[in-house]
N, C-alpha and C positions, 0 to 999 in steps of 0.2 A: 182590441187589436194589440195594444201595448202588452197586455198580459199574455197574449198568444206568443208574441215575440220573446218575452221573458221566459216563457215555458220552453220554447224551442232552444233558446240559448243555454238554458240549464241542462237540457237533455244532451246537447252537443258538447257542452263544456261544464260538466258537473262540478269541477273545482270552484267555479265562480259562484256557486251557492254559498260558499263560506266567506263571510265578511272579512275575516282575518286574512284569508288567502288573497282576496281582492286588494287589500291594503299592501300586502307584500308584493303582489304582482305589479301594481302600478309603481311602487317604489323601485322594484327591480327593472322595470321598463325605463324609468328615467336614468337609472345608473347605466343601463346597457347603451342607451342613446349617447350618453356622455362618453362611455368607453369607446364606441366606434368612431365618434367624432375625433377623439384623441388619437386613436390608431390611424385614422385617415390623415390627420394633420401631421402627426409625428413622422409617419412613413414618407409622406410626400416631401416634407421639409428636409428630411435627411437625404433623400434622393436629389432634391433640388440644390442643396448646399454643395453636394459633391459630384453629382452626375454618375454615381456608382451604385450598383445594386447592393454591394456589400454594406454600404452605409445603412440602407433600410434593414438589412439582415441583422446588423449589430443592434439597431434600435429594437427590433422585434425580440432578439435574444435578451436584451436588457429588460424588456417588459415581461417576458414569459419565463426566462431562466430562474428568477427568484421563486418560482412556484415549487422548487425543490424544498423550500422552507414551509410548504403548506402543512406538513405534519405538526409543526408548532402551532399553526392556526387551528388545526383539528383538535389539539389538546385543549386550547382555549375554548373552543366551541363546546366541548364536552365538560368543561369545568365551570364556565360562566354563562350568563344569559346570552343566548345566541343573537337575539335581536340587537342587544346592546353592542356586542362585538361588531356586528355588521355596520351599525351606525357610526361607531368610532372609526372604523376603517374608511368609511366613505367620507367622513370629514377630513381624514388624513389625505385621501385621494384628492379632495377638493383643494386642499392646500398646495399639493404638488402641481395641479393644473394652474392654479393662480400664480405660482412661482414661474411657470413657463410663460404665462401671459405677461408678467412683469418684464421678463427677459426679452420677450418679443417687442413689447412697447418701447423698451429702451434701446433696442437694436443690438443687444448683447447676446442674442441666442446664437449658439454654435453647436457643432456636433458633440463636443465633449460635455457641455452642460445639459444638452438634450438627453444624452445617454445617462448621465449621472442621475438626473431627476426621474427619468424613466425607470431606472433600477429601483429607486425608492418607491415609486408608484407600484412596481411589480411586487415588491416585498409587502406592501400594504394589501394589495390584491390577494396575495397568498393567504392572508389572514381572513379576508372577507369571504372567499369562495366556500371553504368548508363550513363556515358558520351558516351561510345562507342555505347551502344544500341540506344541512342537518335541520334547519328551522322549517323548511318548506313542508315536509311530511306532517309536522305537528299542527299545521293550519287546516288540514283536510282529513276526511275519513278515508280509510284504506282503499275503498272502491274508487275514489276519485284521484288516487295517486298518479296514475298514468296521465290523466287530464291535467293535473297540477304541474307535473314535470314537463310535459310537452308544451303546455302554454308558456311555461317559463323559458323553455328552449326557443319557442316561437319568438318571444320578446328578445331573447339574447341574440339569436341569429338574424331574425327579421329586422332588428334595428339597424342592420347594415344598410337598409334602404334609407334610413334617416342620416346615418353617418356621413355619406357623401355630400350632404348639404355643407359640410365643412369646406369642400373644395371651392364653391363659389364665394363663400364668406372669406376664405383665405385669399383669393385673388382680388376681391373687391374691397375688403375692409382690413385685411392683414391677419397674421397668425395670432396676434394678441387677443382679438375678439373671439376666435375659436376656443382658445384656452380659458378665457374668462367665462364664456358661455358654458363650457363643460363644467367649470367649478360651480356656477350657479345652479345648473341642473342637478349636480350631486347634492348640493345643500337642500334643494327641493325634495330629493329622494329621502333624505334623512327626516325632513319634516313630515313626509308621508308615513314613514315607519314609526314615528313617535305616536301615531294614532293607534298602533297595535296594542292589544292587551294580553295576547297569548304569551305565556312564559315557557321557554324551552331551554332545558339544560340536559346534559348527558349524565353519565353515571360516575363522574369523578368527584370525589369529596376531598376536602382539605386534609392533609396528613400532618399533624403537629410534629415538629422536630425534624421534618424532612425538607431539605432545601428545594427551592422552586426548580432548579436545574435537574435534580434527581427525580423529582416528581414528574417533570415534563418528559424526561427520558423514559421513565417507567410507563407513562401513558402512551407514548409513541410505540414502545415495545409491545404493549397490549394490542394496538392496532395491527402491527405486523404479525403477531402471533395469531390473531383472528384470521388473517389472510392465509396463514400457514395451515389452519384447520378447515379452510373453506376453498377447496380447489376450483369449484365452478366460479366463484366470485373472482378468484385469482386469475383464472383463464380469461374471464370476461374483461377484466381490467387490462390484462396483457394484450388482448385483441384491440381494445380501445387505444392503447398506447401506440401500437403499430399503425392503426388507422390515422391517428393524429400525426404521426411522423411522416407517413407516406402520402396522405391525401389532403391534409389541412394546412401544411406549412406554406404551400405555394401562394395562396391568395393573401396570406398575412404578410408576405415578404416581397414577392417578386412581381406583384401586379403593377406597381409604378413603373418598373423597368419594362414590363410586357407592354403596357400602354404606350410607352415611348419608342421602344426598339422594334417591336413586332407590328403594332398598329400605327406607328408614326404619329401619335397623338400626344396629349398632355394631361392636365388635371381633369379636364372634362371627360375624356375617354376613361381615365382611371375611375372617376365617379360612376360612369355608366357600368363599368365592370363590377364594381362593388355592389351596385344596385341589382345587377343580375344575380350575383351570388346570394345577396340578402333577400331579394324577392323570391327566389326559389325556395330558400329556407323558410320564409314566412308562410308561403302557401302550403308547403309540405307539412310543417308542424301544426298548422291549423287543422288540416285534414287528419293528421295522426292523432290529435287530441280526441277525436270522435271514434277512434278504433276501440272496440270492446276488448275486455280481457280474454285471453285464450290463446290457442295455438297460432292464430293469425299473426300475432306479434312476432313469433319466431320466423315465420315465412317472410314477413316484411323485413326483419333484421337481415336475413340472408340476401334478399333481393337488393335492398338499398346498399348493403356492403359491397356487393359486386358492382352495382351501378356506379357507386362513387369512384371506383377505380377506372371503369370504362369511360365515364363522363370526363374525368380529369385528363385521361389520355387523349380523348377527342378535342378537349379544350387546347391541349398543347399542340395539336395538329392544325388548328385554325389560324388564319391570318387576316380575317376581316372582323370588324366590330360586331355586326349582327350575329354571326356564328359564335363569336366569343361570348357574347351576352347569353345566347341560348344554351350553349354547353356549360357556361358558368352557372346558369340558373339550375340546370340539372345536377351539377356537382354540389351546389349549395343545398339543394333540396335533399339529396341522398345523404350527404354528410350530416346534416342537421337531424334527420330522422334516425340515422345510425346512432348518433350520440345521445339523443333523447331516449331511445329504446333501451340502450345499454345502461344508461343512468337509472331509469326506472326499475329495471330488472335487479340491479345491485341494491338500490335503496329499499326495494320491497322486501328483501330478506335480511338486511343488516339490522340488528337490534338497535333501538333508539339510543341506548346508553353508550354505544360506541360509534354511532353513525358519523359524528364529526371527524373522528380519527380515520375511519375507513375512507370516507369521501375525500379527506385531505390526501391520502395515499393515491386515490384515484386521480386527483388533480396533479399530484407530484409526478407520477409516472407518465401521465398523458402530456402535461405541459413540459416536463423535463426533456423528453425525447423530441417533442415538437420544436422546442427552442433550439436544440442542437442541430436538428435537421434544417431548420430555417437558416441558421447561421452558416452551416457548411455549404448549403446550396447557393446562398447569396454570395458567399466569397468566391465560389467557383463560377458563378454566372457571369462574371466579368471576363471570363476566358473561354467559356463554353456556351454554345447556343442554349439560352435559358429555357427554350421550349422543351428541352430534354428533361428538365426538372419537373415537368408535368407528365410527360409521356412515360418515362421510365418508372417513377414511383407508382403511377396508376396501374401499369401492367403488373408490377410486383405485388401490389395489394390484392389484385384479383387472384394471383397465384397463392397468396397467403390465405385468403378466404377459402379457397378450394382445398388447400392442404389442411387447414384447421378442421374443415368439415369432414374430410376423408379420414384423417389420422387421429382425431380426438373425440371419443364417444361422448364426453361431457358437452362439447359444443353441439354435437348432433342432438343431444337431449334438449338443450336450450332452444334449438331451431324447431324441434318436434313439439315441445310443450309450450313454447312462448314465454318461458320464465325459468328462473334458476330454482331447481327443485330441492336443493339441499337445505337443511335447517341446522344452523350452527349457533350455539349459545355465545354470548358476548365474552364469557370467560371460560377458560379450560376447566374441565371437571377436576375435582380434587385428585391429586396425584399426577396431573399434567399428561402430556402425550397427545398424539394425534388420534 
């Protein structure tokens, strides 16, 4: 019976056949749980300290805005051992969580030091993300790449279900224990990664006589030049950036205010909403992991892209907790599937030697526009009905998807084939040019 279950699991989730991937997966799961616990606690504390949605927006901007530095992390990921870069970053993140815990225990936590430490945490995160994204494909065979990335997305988004546990801990034991718990979980994630044996580096080699700043600038330029030669990859990243800006900023920033002002609740309702978004993402990405390669991926990408806009619009129109949880679950499911599919399509065609730099640009564009959107909407939400910041962006993104599909043949090709069909080398041919 056990062997039958194991065989079924491997057929559904082929990435789990790799012992190296399993180690990375469990480590990433611990890191994601810690991240969502921190997001939950920081967002609620910021709102509780001020009673203003703009405070949550400032904290979100502080966490995601530093992702504009991700290309520096991408250069590190293609120069040094990627697993080691991830571990160092997570230890740094554990230190920032512990610092917040100390401030909370001493009663010294305030909006200014919460924002300052969150900025530092965001900088560290900008180094971790491209390294982990580039490491992941090196732990599985190519046929299992979709399974690997969607399972990773499942853990990243599905751990929202665990993150709201920070709410009851926050109310019963205090903020300090949330932050200390997050730090401990991050350390456990590093311990898990220390068991990995795979070695993964990119194509950057040391250049004697060249300063580290010049070398880093050249390496980032190589990533940008690759995007310049890869229009389908470039368009996909552009669509992802618009998706993050329009459909993903609301639940990161305005859910505390929504739980308070629209639902008339508090941390409990906030936790339920997060569980709705996270539960939808968890179920959807588990199902997506079993989707075979082929044109079906393109059809799914189109459907979930449109659904993410429609569901967010419906979420903004609800005013009861059950409907908010239901529409939030659909929004979480569709956004998670969209992000997972677009990520696997990009990673499947980017050469390993430059993958860290390209995925860092992916993170920079997506996170950069999302952080600005979150900040602007939260600042305005103190003066405008905050439900508009779900309804209007949702409608706009549906329009964006339709316009991209109608006006851009390369997007239609991705939808038709279920993959990016262009093959672009890591470096330009001799003589340059496109």
